[in-house]
C-alpha positions in Angstrom: -45.0 -43.9 64.6 -44.2 -42.5 68.1 -42.0 -45.5 68.9 -40.1 -45.1 65.6 -39.6 -41.4 66.3 -38.3 -42.1 69.9 -35.9 -44.8 68.6 -34.6 -42.4 65.9 -34.1 -39.7 68.5 -32.0 -41.9 70.7 -29.9 -43.1 67.8 -29.3 -39.5 66.8 -28.3 -38.5 70.3 -25.8 -41.4 70.4 -24.3 -40.4 67.1 -23.9 -36.8 68.2 -22.3 -37.9 71.5 -24.9 -36.7 73.9 -25.9 -40.2 75.2 -24.1 -43.5 75.5 -25.4 -46.8 74.3 -27.4 -47.4 77.4 -29.3 -44.2 76.9 -27.6 -42.4 79.8 -26.6 -38.8 79.3 -22.8 -38.2 79.2 -20.6 -35.2 79.3 -18.8 -34.2 76.1 -15.2 -35.5 75.8 -14.0 -31.9 75.2 -15.0 -30.9 78.7 -13.0 -33.7 80.2 -9.8 -32.8 78.2 -7.0 -30.4 79.0 -4.0 -29.1 77.0 -0.8 -29.0 79.1 1.9 -26.9 77.5 5.2 -27.6 79.3 8.2 -25.2 79.5 8.0 -23.5 76.1 10.1 -20.7 77.5 12.6 -18.2 76.1 15.7 -19.9 77.5 15.2 -22.9 75.1 15.3 -20.7 72.0 18.4 -19.6 69.9 19.3 -16.6 72.1 18.6 -18.4 75.3 20.9 -20.2 77.8 20.0 -23.7 76.6 18.8 -23.7 72.9 17.1 -26.8 71.7 16.8 -28.5 68.3 14.4 -26.4 66.1 12.3 -25.0 69.0 10.5 -22.6 66.8 8.9 -25.5 64.8 7.7 -27.2 68.0 6.3 -23.9 69.3 4.4 -23.3 66.1 2.8 -26.7 66.4 2.0 -26.0 70.1 0.4 -22.8 68.9 -1.9 -24.7 66.5 -3.1 -26.9 69.4 -3.6 -23.8 71.6 -5.7 -22.0 69.0 -7.9 -25.1 68.6 -8.4 -25.6 72.3 -9.3 -22.0 72.8 -11.7 -22.1 69.9 -13.4 -25.2 71.4 -13.5 -23.6 74.9 -11.3 -26.4 76.3 -9.1 -26.2 79.4 -5.5 -24.9 78.8 -2.7 -25.2 81.4 0.7 -23.5 80.9 3.6 -24.9 82.8 6.8 -22.9 83.3 10.1 -23.8 85.0 11.4 -21.2 87.5 14.7 -19.7 86.3 16.8 -16.5 86.9 16.7 -15.5 83.2 14.8 -16.4 80.1 11.9 -17.9 82.1 9.2 -16.0 80.2 6.8 -18.2 78.2 7.5 -18.0 74.5 5.3 -15.4 72.8 3.7 -17.9 70.4 2.1 -19.7 73.3 1.7 -16.9 75.8 -1.1 -17.5 78.3 -4.3 -15.5 78.4 -5.3 -13.8 81.6 -7.9 -16.5 82.4 -5.6 -19.5 81.7 -3.9 -21.4 84.4 -0.1 -21.0 84.8 1.8 -23.6 86.9 5.3 -22.5 88.1 7.6 -25.4 89.1 11.1 -26.1 90.4 11.2 -29.8 89.5 11.1 -31.7 86.3 7.8 -33.3 87.3 5.1 -30.6 87.0 3.1 -32.3 89.7 5.7 -31.9 92.4 5.3 -28.9 94.6 2.4 -27.5 92.6 -1.4 -27.5 92.5 -1.6 -29.2 89.1 -3.2 -32.4 90.3 -5.8 -30.5 92.4 -6.6 -28.2 89.5 -7.1 -31.1 87.1 -9.4 -32.9 89.6 -11.4 -29.7 90.4 -12.1 -29.4 86.7 -13.0 -33.1 86.3 -10.3 -33.7 83.7 -9.6 -37.3 82.7 -7.7 -36.7 79.4 -4.5 -34.8 79.0 -2.9 -33.6 75.8 0.8 -32.8 76.5 3.5 -31.0 74.5 6.5 -28.9 75.2 10.2 -29.0 76.2 12.4 -30.9 76.8 11.0 -34.2 75.4 13.2 -36.4 77.6 12.9 -34.3 80.8 9.9 -32.3 81.9 7.6 -33.5 79.1 8.4 -37.1 79.9 8.3 -36.6 83.7 4.8 -35.0 83.5 3.5 -37.6 81.2 4.7 -40.6 83.3 3.3 -38.9 86.5 0.0 -38.1 84.9 -0.4 -41.7 83.7 0.4 -43.0 87.1 -2.3 -40.7 88.5 -4.8 -42.3 86.1 -5.1 -39.7 83.4 -5.4 -40.7 79.8 -2.4 -39.1 78.1 -1.7 -38.1 74.5 1.7 -36.6 73.6 1.9 -34.5 70.5 5.3 -35.5 69.1 5.9 -32.6 66.7 5.0 -30.0 69.3 7.9 -31.2 71.5 11.7 -31.0 71.1 14.9 -31.5 73.0 18.7 -31.2 72.5 21.9 -33.2 71.9 23.1 -35.1 75.0 26.5 -36.3 75.9 27.3 -39.5 77.8 31.0 -39.9 78.3 32.5 -39.5 74.8 29.2 -40.4 73.1 27.0 -37.6 71.6 23.4 -38.6 71.3 21.7 -36.4 68.7 18.6 -34.5 69.7 16.3 -36.3 67.3 17.5 -39.7 68.6 16.8 -38.5 72.2 13.4 -37.2 71.1 12.2 -40.3 69.3 13.6 -42.8 71.8 11.7 -41.0 74.6 8.5 -41.1 72.6 9.0 -44.7 71.9 9.3 -45.4 75.6 6.2 -43.5 76.4 4.1 -44.9 73.5 1.5 -47.4 74.5 2.6 -47.6 78.1 2.2 -44.1 79.4 0.6 -42.3 76.4 -0.6 -42.3 72.9 1.6 -40.5 70.5 0.1 -38.3 67.9 1.1 -35.6 65.5 -0.5 -32.2 65.7 -2.5 -32.9 62.5 -3.6 -36.3 63.7 -4.9 -34.9 67.0 -6.6 -31.9 65.4 -8.4 -34.3 63.0 -9.7 -36.1 66.1 -11.1 -32.9 67.5 -13.1 -32.3 64.3 
């Protein structure tokens, strides 16, 4: 009877994520995961200097992620690009006093900042990334994070970008967005919708 109870206890702990299959205690995945919200700032919205394609929708999705991460007491990092005007983080994803804010001057959020040190200090191995612009700062941070060995997940509907022009060719924002995600997918990151990722958290 004692042996049966002990076996049942180990199985239960494995199912609830407290131990691995070898019986060794492991840390919850949540404590190893951080949300990185990149450059959701006022200058990317309709009254700003560089409005993007439907930035409000992307910000709303980022807010959903932020709420869930806060609810689960998971690490949140806000990244902002230094600018002379409109540099404030958009109100829907405004940081709390105890949340880390990274200010940067380059597209890559790891350059000239303490982002890498902060992630390592907090024993983070999984990054969930979202923000603006998809093809610039979001992509740069994701590629760099992957190269540093982090497991990256990009939330595609919590990102957006803008139309681009190459010579006489106009590349529509949605084409820029999805082609960037396609490049990242499988090589640098997993691509999920907000709903898909929130289901995983549950």
